[in-house]
C-alpha positions in Angstrom: 0.0 0.0 0.0 1.5 3.4 -0.9 2.5 5.6 2.0 2.5 2.7 4.4 5.0 3.1 7.2 7.8 0.6 7.4 7.0 -2.4 9.7 9.9 -3.8 11.7 10.4 -7.2 13.4 9.0 -7.6 16.9 10.2 -10.0 19.6 8.3 -12.2 22.0 10.3 -13.4 25.1 9.2 -15.9 27.6 10.1 -16.1 31.3 9.6 -18.8 33.9 9.1 -21.6 31.3 11.3 -24.0 33.4 9.1 -23.5 36.5 6.3 -25.5 34.9 7.9 -28.9 34.7 4.6 -30.6 34.0 4.2 -29.0 30.6 6.1 -29.0 27.3 5.7 -25.7 25.5 5.7 -25.1 21.7 6.1 -22.1 19.4 5.2 -22.0 15.7 5.4 -19.0 13.3 3.3 -19.0 10.2 3.9 -22.1 8.1 7.2 -22.9 9.8 8.3 -25.9 11.9 7.1 -26.3 15.4 9.8 -25.4 18.0 9.9 -27.0 21.4 10.5 -24.4 24.1 12.4 -25.8 27.1 13.8 -22.7 28.7 13.4 -19.0 28.9 13.9 -17.7 25.4 12.8 -15.2 22.8 11.6 -15.3 19.3 11.4 -12.8 16.5 8.2 -12.3 14.6 9.3 -11.1 11.2 7.8 -8.0 9.6 5.7 -8.3 6.5 4.7 -6.1 3.6 1.1 -6.9 3.9 -0.9 -9.2 6.2 0.9 -9.6 9.6 2.8 -12.7 10.3 1.3 -14.8 13.1 2.9 -16.9 15.7 1.3 -19.4 18.1 2.4 -20.5 21.6 0.9 -23.4 23.6 1.7 -26.2 26.0 0.9 -29.9 26.4 0.6 -31.6 29.8 3.1 -34.4 30.3 0.7 -36.3 32.5 -2.7 -35.9 30.7 -1.4 -35.1 27.2 -4.0 -32.3 27.0 -3.2 -29.1 25.2 -3.4 -25.7 26.9 -5.1 -22.7 25.2 -3.1 -21.2 22.4 -1.7 -17.7 22.6 -1.6 -15.9 19.3 0.8 -13.1 18.4 0.8 -11.0 15.3 3.4 -8.5 14.1 1.3 -5.6 12.8 3.4 -2.7 14.1 3.5 -4.5 17.4 5.8 -3.7 20.3 8.1 -6.3 21.8 6.4 -8.6 24.4 7.6 -10.4 27.5 5.3 -13.1 28.8 6.0 -14.1 32.4 4.3 -17.5 32.7 2.7 -17.9 36.1 0.9 -21.2 35.9 -1.5 -23.3 34.0 -5.0 -23.7 35.5 -7.7 -25.7 33.7 -5.6 -25.9 30.6 -5.3 -22.1 30.4 -1.9 -20.4 30.6 -1.8 -17.7 33.2 0.7 -15.0 32.5 1.7 -11.3 32.8 2.3 -9.6 29.5 4.8 -6.7 29.5 5.0 -4.5 26.4 8.4 -3.1 25.6 9.3 -0.3 23.1 10.8 -1.2 19.7 11.2 0.4 16.3 7.5 -0.2 15.6 6.0 1.3 18.7 6.9 3.3 21.7 5.1 2.2 24.9 5.1 3.3 28.5 7.2 1.0 30.6 5.2 -1.0 33.2 6.2 -3.9 35.3 9.9 -3.7 34.3 10.9 -4.8 37.9 9.4 -8.3 37.0 11.8 -8.7 34.1 14.8 -10.9 34.9 16.7 -10.3 31.7 17.5 -6.6 32.1 19.0 -6.4 28.5 15.3 -6.4 27.3 14.7 -3.2 29.4 17.9 -1.6 28.1 17.0 -2.3 24.5 13.5 -1.0 25.0 14.8 2.2 26.6 17.3 2.6 23.7 14.5 2.2 21.1 12.4 4.8 22.9 15.3 7.2 23.1 16.0 6.7 19.4 12.3 7.4 18.6 12.4 10.7 20.5 15.8 11.7 19.0 14.4 11.2 15.5 11.4 13.4 16.4 13.7 16.1 17.7 15.9 16.0 14.7 13.0 16.2 12.3 11.5 19.1 14.2 14.9 21.0 14.1 15.2 20.3 10.3 11.6 21.6 9.8 12.3 24.7 11.9 15.5 25.4 10.0 13.8 25.0 6.7 11.0 27.4 7.7 13.5 29.9 9.1 15.6 29.7 5.9 12.6 30.2 3.7 11.4 33.1 5.8 14.8 34.8 5.7 15.0 34.3 1.9 11.5 35.7 1.4 12.2 38.8 3.6 15.5 39.4 1.8 13.9 39.0 -1.6 11.1 41.4 -0.7 13.7 44.1 0.5 15.6 43.9 -2.8 12.4 44.7 -4.9 
């Protein structure tokens, strides 16, 4: 679509996977192989030039062989996510979802004290800082252009 802003990759990170020893968790991104998730890890959801890529996350109980509910993620200008898995109750995954800033979106930072991997917080703050730096530089460039045009018009009018 013309004029559509660039979409960048987003990340989904999981925390406390190893605490739930009764379950085996899986990740699958759109028409790709299923990946077994055995420890705290992160995955990239690639950007697309159209419909968003989707990814699925679910678990299977080792004792009953029943599947949990499936969590779906889509990268449509999405921020980065951290899912802190709490428990599985009645085959439903209970979790805290923390959104982190990235090149797609700048979000307010909440619950960062729950994040064990502090590099995720550092990357999110860097992405937010880059976003604001870009806005400031574009504003300065626009102000300089307006000032230059105004100066040129005033000078031209004086010469006539």
